[in-house]
C-alpha positions in Angstrom: -6.9 -27.6 12.9 -8.1 -24.0 13.1 -7.3 -21.6 10.2 -6.8 -17.9 10.0 -8.3 -16.2 7.0 -6.8 -13.1 5.3 -8.6 -11.0 2.6 -5.9 -9.2 0.7 -7.5 -6.6 -1.5 -4.9 -5.0 -3.7 -4.7 -2.5 -6.5 -4.9 -5.1 -9.3 -6.4 -8.1 -7.7 -8.2 -9.6 -4.7 -7.2 -12.9 -3.0 -8.2 -14.9 0.0 -5.6 -17.0 1.9 -6.0 -19.6 4.6 -3.0 -19.8 7.0 -2.4 -22.4 9.6 -1.2 -21.6 13.2 2.4 -21.6 12.0 1.8 -18.9 9.4 2.0 -21.4 6.5 -0.4 -21.1 3.5 -2.9 -23.9 3.2 -5.0 -22.7 0.4 -5.7 -19.5 -1.6 -7.4 -18.0 -4.7 -6.8 -14.8 -6.5 -8.8 -12.8 -9.1 -7.8 -9.6 -11.0 -10.1 -6.7 -11.5 -10.4 -4.0 -14.1 -8.3 -0.8 -14.1 -10.5 2.1 -15.3 -8.9 5.2 -16.7 -11.6 7.8 -17.6 -9.2 10.6 -18.1 -5.4 11.2 -18.0 -4.3 10.9 -14.3 -7.6 9.4 -13.3 -7.8 5.8 -11.9 -10.9 4.0 -10.8 -12.1 0.6 -9.7 -15.6 -0.9 -9.6 -16.6 -1.5 -5.9 -19.2 -4.1 -6.9 -16.6 -6.0 -8.8 -14.2 -5.9 -5.9 -16.9 -7.3 -3.5 -17.9 -10.0 -6.0 -14.3 -11.0 -6.5 -13.8 -11.1 -2.7 -16.8 -13.4 -2.4 -15.6 -15.7 -5.1 -12.0 -15.9 -3.7 -13.4 -16.9 -0.3 -15.7 -19.6 -1.7 -13.1 -21.1 -3.9 -10.4 -21.1 -1.2 -12.7 -22.8 1.3 -13.5 -25.4 -1.3 -9.9 -26.0 -2.1 -9.1 -26.5 1.6 -12.3 -28.5 2.2 -13.0 -26.0 5.0 -16.0 -24.2 6.4 -16.8 -21.3 8.7 -16.4 -23.3 11.9 -12.8 -24.2 10.8 -11.7 -20.5 10.8 -10.8 -18.8 14.1 -10.8 -15.3 12.6 -10.5 -13.2 9.5 -8.2 -10.3 8.9 -8.4 -7.7 6.2 -5.6 -5.9 4.4 -6.3 -3.5 1.6 -5.0 -0.9 -0.9 -5.0 2.3 1.1 -6.3 5.8 0.2 -8.7 4.3 -2.4 -12.1 5.7 -1.5 -15.7 4.3 -2.0 -18.9 6.4 -1.5 -22.1 4.4 -1.0 -25.6 4.7 0.5 -25.5 2.9 3.8 -29.3 2.2 3.6 -29.3 0.6 0.2 -25.7 -0.4 -0.5 -25.7 1.4 -3.8 -22.4 3.1 -4.6 -22.5 6.7 -5.7 -19.5 6.5 -8.0 -16.6 4.2 -8.9 -13.9 3.8 -6.2 -11.3 6.6 -6.7 -7.9 4.8 -6.5 -4.8 5.9 -4.5 -2.9 6.6 -7.8 -5.6 9.0 -8.9 -4.6 12.7 -9.4 -8.0 14.4 -9.7 -7.5 16.1 -6.3 -4.4 17.9 -7.4 -6.2 21.2 -8.1 -7.6 21.3 -4.6 -4.3 20.3 -3.1 -2.5 23.1 -5.0 -4.9 25.7 -3.7 -4.5 24.4 -0.1 -0.7 24.7 -0.4 -1.2 28.4 -1.0 -3.4 28.9 2.0 -2.3 26.3 4.6 1.1 25.8 6.2 2.4 22.4 5.4 4.2 22.1 8.7 0.8 22.6 10.4 -0.6 19.8 8.3 2.3 17.5 9.1 2.0 18.0 12.9 -1.8 17.3 12.6 -1.8 14.2 10.5 1.9 13.3 9.7 1.3 13.7 6.0 2.2 16.1 3.2 -0.2 17.9 0.8 -0.7 15.4 -2.0 -3.7 14.1 -4.0 -2.4 10.6 -3.1 -4.2 10.7 0.2 -7.9 10.1 0.6 -9.1 13.6 1.7 -8.9 15.3 -1.7 -10.6 12.3 -3.4 -13.5 12.6 -1.0 -13.7 16.3 -1.5 -13.7 15.8 -5.3 -16.6 13.3 -5.0 -18.6 15.7 -2.8 -18.1 18.6 -5.2 -18.6 16.7 -8.5 -21.1 13.8 -7.9 -24.7 15.2 -8.1 -26.6 15.0 -4.9 -23.7 13.5 -2.9 -23.0 16.4 -0.6 -26.7 16.7 0.5 -26.8 12.9 0.9 -23.6 12.9 3.1 -25.2 15.5 5.3 -28.5 13.6 5.6 -27.0 10.2 6.2 -27.6 8.8 2.7 -23.9 8.7 1.8 -20.8 7.5 3.6 -17.2 7.2 2.6 -14.6 4.6 3.4 -11.4 2.9 2.2 -11.6 -0.6 0.9 -11.3 -2.2 4.4 -14.5 -0.3 5.4 -16.4 -1.4 2.3 -15.5 -5.1 2.7 -16.1 -5.1 6.5 -19.5 -3.5 5.9 -20.5 -6.1 3.3 -19.1 -9.1 5.2 -21.0 -8.2 8.4 -24.3 -7.7 6.5 -24.1 -3.9 6.7 -23.7 -3.9 10.5 -20.1 -2.8 10.9 -18.9 0.6 9.7 -15.3 0.9 10.8 -11.7 1.6 9.6 -8.6 0.8 11.6 -6.0 3.4 12.6 -3.5 2.5 9.9 -6.0 3.1 7.1 -7.4 6.2 8.9 -3.9 7.6 9.1 -3.9 7.8 5.2 -7.0 10.0 4.9 -5.3 13.3 5.8 -8.2 13.8 8.2 -7.1 11.9 11.3 -5.1 13.6 14.1 -2.0 11.4 14.4 -1.7 12.1 18.1 -5.3 11.5 19.2 -6.1 8.9 16.5 -9.5 10.5 16.0 -11.0 12.5 13.1 -9.8 16.1 13.4 -12.4 18.8 13.2 -10.0 21.4 11.7 -8.9 19.1 8.9 -12.5 18.1 8.2 -13.3 21.8 7.9 -10.4 22.4 5.5 -11.7 19.7 3.2 -15.4 20.4 3.9 -16.1 16.8 4.8 -18.8 15.9 7.3 -17.6 13.7 10.1 -20.9 11.8 10.3 -20.1 10.3 6.8 -16.8 8.7 8.0 -16.3 5.3 9.7 -15.4 4.7 13.4 -11.7 4.4 13.9 -10.7 1.2 15.7 -7.5 -0.6 16.7 -5.7 -2.9 14.2 -5.9 -5.9 16.4 -7.3 -7.1 19.7 -10.9 -6.5 19.0 -13.7 -8.3 17.0 -15.4 -5.7 14.9 -18.3 -8.0 13.9 -19.2 -11.4 12.6 -19.6 -12.5 9.0 -23.1 -13.1 7.8 -24.4 -16.6 7.6 -25.8 -15.6 4.2 -22.4 -14.4 3.0 -19.4 -16.2 1.4 -18.4 -18.0 4.6 -21.9 -19.4 5.0 -21.4 -19.0 8.7 -20.3 -16.6 11.5 -16.6 -15.9 11.6 -15.0 -13.0 13.6 -13.7 -10.2 11.6 -11.0 -9.2 14.0 -7.9 -7.7 12.3 -7.5 -4.8 9.9 -4.2 -3.3 8.6 -3.6 -1.2 5.5 -1.5 -3.2 3.1 1.9 -1.7 3.8 1.5 -1.8 7.6 0.3 -5.4 7.2 3.5 -6.3 5.4 5.5 -4.6 8.2 3.5 -6.7 10.7 3.9 -9.9 8.6 7.6 -9.3 8.5 7.7 -9.2 12.3 9.2 -5.7 12.3 8.0 -5.1 15.9 11.1 -3.4 17.2 12.2 0.2 16.6 14.6 0.4 13.7 13.3 -2.7 11.8 12.1 -2.0 8.3 10.7 -3.7 5.2 10.1 -2.8 1.5 7.2 -4.2 -0.4 7.5 -4.5 -4.1 4.0 -4.7 -5.6 2.1 -2.4 -8.0 3.9 0.4 -6.1 6.9 0.1 -3.8 6.7 1.0 -0.1 9.5 1.2 2.5 8.5 1.5 6.1 10.6 1.5 9.3 9.2 1.1 12.8 9.9 4.1 15.0 8.3 2.6 18.1 5.9 4.7 20.2 7.9 7.8 19.1 6.2 9.9 16.5 9.0 11.1 14.1 8.4 13.9 11.6 10.3 13.9 8.4 12.5 16.6 7.0 13.2 14.7 3.8 9.9 14.0 2.1 8.6 11.1 4.0 5.3 10.7 5.9 4.6 9.7 9.5 2.0 7.0 9.8 0.6 4.6 12.3 2.3 1.2 12.0 -0.3 -0.6 14.1 -2.2 -0.4 17.3 -3.3 -3.2 19.7 -6.4 -2.8 21.7 -5.6 -1.0 25.0 -2.0 -0.2 24.1 -0.2 2.9 22.7 0.1 3.1 18.9 3.3 2.1 17.2 4.4 4.6 14.5 6.5 4.3 11.3 8.2 6.5 8.8 7.2 5.7 5.2 8.2 6.4 1.7 5.8 5.5 -1.1 6.5 4.9 -4.8 3.6 4.9 -7.2 5.0 2.8 -9.9 7.0 -0.4 -9.5 5.4 -3.7 -10.6 3.0 -1.6 -12.7 6.0 -0.5 -14.8 6.7 -4.2 -15.6 3.0 -4.4 -16.7 3.4 -1.3 -18.8 6.4 -2.7 -20.6 4.4 -5.9 -21.2 0.9 -4.5 -22.0 1.6 -1.1 -23.6 5.0 -1.5 -25.3 4.4 -5.2 -26.0 8.1 -5.7 -25.4 7.7 -8.9 -23.4 5.0 -11.4 -22.8 5.5 -11.9 -19.0 7.5 -10.6 -16.0 9.6 -13.7 -16.3 10.6 -12.9 -19.8 11.5 -9.3 -18.8 13.8 -10.8 -16.2 15.4 -13.0 -18.9 16.1 -10.1 -21.2 17.4 -7.9 -18.3 19.8 -10.7 -17.3 21.4 -10.8 -20.8 23.3 -7.6 -20.1 25.6 -6.6 -17.3 24.1 -3.2 -16.8 21.5 -0.8 -18.2 23.8 0.5 -21.0 23.3 4.1 -19.8 19.4 3.8 -20.0 17.4 5.1 -17.1 13.6 5.0 -16.8 11.8 7.2 -14.3 8.2 6.0 -14.3 6.5 9.2 -13.1 3.2 8.2 -14.7 1.2 9.7 -11.8 3.8 12.2 -10.8 6.6 11.4 -8.3 5.8 10.3 -4.8 8.3 10.2 -1.9 10.7 11.9 -1.4 9.9 14.4 -4.2 6.1 14.8 -4.1 5.8 16.3 -7.5 2.5 15.8 -9.2 3.8 17.8 -12.2 6.4 15.2 -13.1 5.9 12.8 -16.0 7.8 9.7 -17.0 10.9 9.6 -19.1 13.3 7.1 -20.7 16.7 8.9 -20.7 20.1 8.0 -22.0 19.1 6.2 -25.2 21.7 5.7 -27.8 22.1 3.5 -30.9 23.6 0.9 -28.7 20.5 0.6 -26.6 18.3 -2.4 -27.1 15.4 -4.3 -25.5 17.7 -5.9 -23.0 18.8 -2.5 -21.7 15.3 -1.1 -21.5 14.1 -4.2 -19.6 17.0 -3.9 -17.2 16.4 -0.2 -16.7 12.7 -0.9 -15.9 13.8 -3.2 -13.0 16.5 -0.8 -11.8 14.0 2.1 -11.7 12.3 0.4 -8.7 15.7 -0.1 -6.9 16.7 3.5 -7.5 13.4 4.8 -6.1 13.7 2.6 -3.1 17.2 3.9 -2.5 15.9 7.5 -2.5 13.5 6.6 0.3 16.1 4.5 2.1 18.5 7.5 2.3 15.6 9.7 3.6 14.5 7.3 6.3 18.1 7.0 7.6 18.4 10.8 7.7 15.1 11.3 9.4 15.2 8.5 11.9 18.9 8.6 12.7 18.7 4.8 12.5 21.4 3.0 10.5 19.7 0.1 8.8 21.9 -3.0 8.6 19.6 -5.1 6.4 16.3 -4.8 4.5 13.5 -7.3 4.6 11.6 -7.5 1.3 8.4 -9.0 0.1 5.9 -8.8 -2.7 5.7 -10.2 -6.2 8.7 -8.4 -7.6 11.0 -10.1 -5.1 10.9 -13.0 -7.5 13.0 -10.9 -9.9 16.6 -12.1 -9.4 18.2 -9.2 -11.3 16.1 -6.6 -9.4 16.9 -8.0 -5.9 20.6 -8.3 -6.7 20.7 -4.7 -8.0 18.7 -3.6 -4.9 21.4 -5.0 -2.6 24.1 -3.4 -4.7 22.6 0.1 -4.8 21.7 0.1 -1.1 25.0 -1.4 0.0 23.3 -3.8 2.5 21.9 -7.3 2.5 18.4 -7.7 1.1 16.5 -10.6 2.7 13.3 -12.4 1.6 11.3 -14.6 4.0 9.9 -18.0 3.2 6.4 -16.6 3.0 6.6 -13.7 0.7 2.8 -13.0 1.0 3.6 -11.0 4.1 0.8 -8.5 3.5 -1.9 -11.2 3.9 0.2 -12.9 6.6 0.1 -9.6 8.6 -3.6 -9.5 8.4 -3.9 -13.1 9.6 -1.5 -12.4 12.4 -3.6 -9.4 13.5 -6.7 -11.7 13.5 -4.8 -14.4 15.4 -3.8 -12.1 18.2 -7.4 -10.9 18.5 -8.8 -14.4 19.0 -5.9 -15.7 21.2 -4.4 -18.1 18.7 -1.1 -16.3 19.3 0.0 -15.2 22.8 2.5 -12.4 22.0 4.4 -10.5 19.4 7.5 -12.6 20.3 5.6 -15.7 19.3 4.9 -14.1 15.9 8.6 -13.2 15.5 9.5 -16.8 16.1 7.5 -17.8 13.0 9.6 -15.6 10.7 12.1 -17.6 8.6 14.6 -16.4 6.0 14.3 -17.9 2.5 17.0 -16.0 0.5 19.5 -13.3 0.9 21.3 -11.0 -1.6 24.6 -9.5 -0.6 26.0 -6.3 -2.2 29.1 -6.6 -4.4 29.1 -3.3 -6.3 32.0 -0.9 -5.7 31.1 2.4 -4.1 32.5 4.3 -7.1 30.2 2.5 -9.5 27.2 2.9 -7.1 27.8 6.7 -6.8 28.1 7.1 -10.6 24.8 5.2 -11.2 23.0 7.2 -8.5 24.3 10.5 -10.1 22.8 9.6 -13.5 19.6 8.5 -11.8 19.3 11.9 -10.2 19.9 13.5 -13.5 17.1 11.5 -15.1 14.7 12.4 -12.3 15.4 16.1 -12.9 14.2 15.6 -16.5 10.7 14.6 -15.4 9.9 17.8 -13.5 7.8 20.8 -14.5 6.2 18.8 -17.3 2.5 19.6 -17.0 1.2 22.9 -18.3 0.3 24.4 -14.9 4.0 24.3 -14.0 
């Protein structure tokens, strides 16, 4: 039996999974990494730690499966997007910690650009909105604040890449410096029509093109071979790359225009396939590349991103010490029928789609003497569902597509009260597949297509199987009342920081 490998490098952990030809998991290993918070609004990761963890997960997964390099047809990579690493391509030494997608240090530059650049011009160029969320302002900050980095970038002693680039470069013994179109579309530097780095955008952010990776298709090409001295101890094709949310769309077999998915992880991300048609949002969403096969036109998507979802559960557990686990939070939330009027808006790093307000900060609203731990735990879960509903409404308005169901994946889909409430607040069925690790599965599928293990997208679609479905039961009157109070709570988060 030949396996497909998937490196799933996420915001809080790294894992390696071996899939068989049917898309079933045969072995896996996962390791968490540190979250570094040097200043308020700053979030960093150690790139060396991420690479070491990647190596360890591969070795331990192969050992668990009693597999070796020759048993693996290909390896795909999926990764946290927008997170940027700067390193010396000659020595491998990193210039600074990875600046994470949640990081807000680029906000000052973004605010200046908003005053001098037309946002509609930006959107037509790259499909995105001015936000420190995307990679460009993070690279610009590094160039302006890390001593010697700008000169090094100009002389070839410094390069920048998202985590897919960092991992591919290390896996291939420093021979392969690439990023796929889905990750490149998150830089705010790639022209979303030509799928190449855009000279005008590079000039706006003062970023040298020579320091950026080659943009390649998501599937259909082998980018390089793993080093025999690396964790695989042999040569394996690295042949599929997708940013994590596009990988989940791919793994959920959303290959047809109008199909969408929502991933519930550290953040929450809802994407809908818009086909070869590039749609621009009027409601706070971004246009992104869903995937591109070698030799074919790109497939696009509309996306709404939420910064805090599963990380709110972690915050309740680790900072408030209110529960000891996610399972316990579910238990407390299930003890009450509703949130008791309590609403949590977790704008820890501002609000992402559809608001895009970096000045927002989190609130717990509606507390009374009646409120207890059960209500707060339930409100924490409902916060994710309300945020997803905001994006869902915007996607339908922008795409003119009426979504009849929503495929879901990610760790938080194990929360019964959350999934039930999500179906209620959306008013449509919510469906979870048998394999909920669809992010890694999407990367494996991309690799499998590249090496001919799968013949077509239709074959991939045939592997998708439903595991559970939640049907809505909430009355429209109750739903509207809850959304009204949610909107009121969101309004309380705005204009919080001093500059606003």
